N, C-alpha and C positions, 0 to 999 in steps of 0.2 A: 215867058208866060206860056202856060199850057194852051193847046188849041181848044177852040170851042167844040162843044159836044152837043149833038142834037138830042132833045128829049123825045120820048115816044110820040108825043103830040107834034113833033116837028119844030118846037120852039128852041132857039139856040140857048144853051146854058153857058155860064162863064164861071171862072174862079172868083171867089170873093176877093175884094181888094184888101190891102194890108189894114186900113182902118176898120173894115168890116170884120176881118179876122180878129182884130183886137176887141171889137164889140162882142163877138161870139164868146171869146175867151172870158172877158170881164163878166158877162152875164152868167156863164157857167160857174165862175168862181163865187159870184153872189149867191146863186142857188145852192151851191155846195156849203157855203158858210151858213146859210139859213137852215139848211137841213141838219147840219151838225149841231147848231144851237138848239134846234127843236128836240134833239136827242140828248141834250145835256152836256155838249162839248163845245170847244172853241176851235174855230178855223179862221185864219186870216187870208183873204184873197191875195194871190201872188200875181205879178205881171207875166204876160205871155213871153216877153223877152227880157229876163232879168239882167242880162249882160248884153246891152244893145249892139255893141261893136263886134260881138262874136260872129264869126263867119264859118261856114262849112265849105271846105274845098275838097270835094270827093275824088278828084283826079290829080290835081296839082295846084299848088299856090300860084295864082296867076294875076295877083294885084300887087305890083311893087310898092305902091304907097302904103297899102295895108301892112305889107311885110316890114316896111321901115318903122311902122308904129308898134307892131306887135310880134315881129318875128314869125314864129309858127303858132303864136297864140298861147304860149305857156302862161302869160300873165292873165289872160282871160279864162283859161282853164282853172287857174287857182281861184279866181273870183267865183266861178260857177261852183267849184267844190266848197268854197266857204259858204255860199248861199245854201247849198244842199245840206250841209252838215250843221250850219249855225242859223238857218232860217227860223223865223218865229214859230212856224208850225212844227218843225223838227224839235225845237227846244220845248215846245208845249207838250208834245207826246212823250218826250223823254222825262219831263218833269212830273208826269202823272204818277200817282202811287201804283204799285204793281197791279193791284186789284182793279184799277180803272183803265190801265193801258190796253189790255186786250179788248174790252168793250169799246173803247174809243176807236181802235183799228177796225173792229167789226162794224161800227157805225159808219165809218168812212167807206169801207170796201165790201161790206157784207160778211156774213158769218162763214160762208163757204165759197170757194172760187169756182162755182158751177151754177148752172141754170140759164146762163146766157153764153152762147158759143158761136164761133164763126170759123171758117176755113181760110187759110192763106192760099195764094195761088199754087203753092207747091204741096198743098194738102195738109199742112200742119193745123191741128185743132187748137184754137185759143178760147179759153173759157174764163168767165168771171161771174160774180154774183149780180143778179139784177136788182138786189134789195138794198145795197149800200147807198150812201149819200152821193157817191160819184155817179152811180147809175141814175139815181133820182134826179140829180142836176141835169144830166144829159137828156133824160126823158122830158124835162121841162122845156127843152129846146127842140128835141127830135122825138115826137110822140111815139113813133114806131121804133122803139129802141132796138129790137132784134135786127131789123133791116138796116138801121143806122150802124149798128155794131159791125155787121158783115161788110158794109160798104167801107167803113173806116179801116177795118183790118186789111181789106184788099188794097186800098189806096196807100196805106202805110207800108205795105209790103213791096210796092213797085219801085221805090228808089234803089234798094239793093239789087233787085233784079236788073234794073236799067244799068246800074253801075257795072255789074258783071258782064253784060253784053258789050258795053263800051270798051272795057279793058281787054276783052277777048278779040275785039275787032282788029283786023290787019292794019287799017289806017291808023288806029291809035298806037299800035306797036311800032309802026314805022315812024310816026312823029316822036314817040318816046326815045327811039334811037338817036334822033337828032337832038333831042333835049339832053340826053346823056352825054353826047359829044360836047355840047355847049357847057354843061356842068363840069366836065372833065377839064376843059380849057380854063375854067374859072377856079380850078383846084379842088373840085369835089367829085370823087369817083363813086357814082351811083348808077346802077343799071336802069332804074326807073324811080319815079317819085315815091312809090311804096317803100323802096329800100332806104331812101332818105328819111322817110318818116320812122322807119324801124330803127334808125341810128340815133334818134332823139332820146334823151334821158326822160324819166318821168317828170311831170310838171312840177312836183314838189322839190325836185333837184335838177333844175334846168341848166343848160349851158350858160356860161356868162352871157349877159344880154348882147354884147357886141358880136359875139360868135354866132348866137342864134339868129340875130337880125341879118348879119352878113350872108349866112347860108340861105335864109328864107328869101332875101332879096335876089340872090343869084338864081334860086329856083324860079322865082316869079319872072325875072327878066329873061331867063332861058325859055320859060314856057311861052312867052310872047314871041321871042325872036326865032324859035325853032318851029313855030306853028302848032305846038302841042295844045296851047290854050284854045285856039280857034278850032282845031280838030276835035278836041274833047267836047266843046260846046255844041258843035254841029252834030256829032254822033249822039250826044245826050238828047238833043231835040228829036233826032230821028227815032231812037229807041223809045223815048217817052211817047211819041205819037203811036208807035206800033203797039206798045203795051196798053195804052189807053183804049185803043181800038179792040185789042184782044179781050180786055176785061171791061168792055164798054158798059155792060149792065150795071156793075157796081160803081164805076166811075160816074156814070150818069146819075145814079142814086145819090152819090156823095155830093155832087154839085147841086142837085135839086134840094137835098136835105139842108144844105148850108144856106142856100138862098132863101128857102122857105122859112128858116129859123130867124132870119134877120129882124122881122117885125116883133117876134116874141122876145128876142134878145134886147131890142131897143126898149120895149115896154118894161122889162126887168130892170134895166139900168136906170131908166127915168124914174121908175117907182122907188128905187133905192135912193136916188138923189133927193127925193122929196121927203124922205123919212126924217 
């Protein structure tokens, strides 16, 4: 859980809970659906986590039980790919006549990807239209869309920055060497977890299940026994704190925007349920 951050007024802020995050997502999807309908198109709300058992292991698979069920997650990757390519909204957009398809995409995203911009921590400019239904839906929850967009771009950029700091840390490299020795003893010769990941075939042509599961379980058990899992988690918390302090203005704005949006989101969901 991320550390609390103080607002300018001195009030402690917090991350939204998982149910609150689901509420925000659901409300945004409803607003997006209604906006598209008003513009003559169809959009079906999608869940925040369409594949609930999917997990992100940024440093090393460190849950043996999860690995026994899913290996490296090739089964879940295939489910996600199926959802993204065969989801009701993708099918709808592809089914539209050619002359309707471009207007539908413009309705969702705006006619031009500019007018609303933000800078990532490393200076990259991210732009999109403020006029599409996606922006309109977000504005319904976060009225200061420009400030919200900047805060979101910053916060979304922090995980890869944090990951790079963790992987470059000497403690992580030391724990990785112990992990590699453990894997070697189990019959898998990899210098680090990234090398193990690079050795995997694409999800649509995975290893035989028993082979994938055996390798993933070995990785997870070695992550535990070598101390790599604990080291990675500790360093992740350390650099998360440092980055949140460094980019505290946008992080504070992100937390405040989300908390302030909860009553609006609740009203949207409740009104929709009464229709």
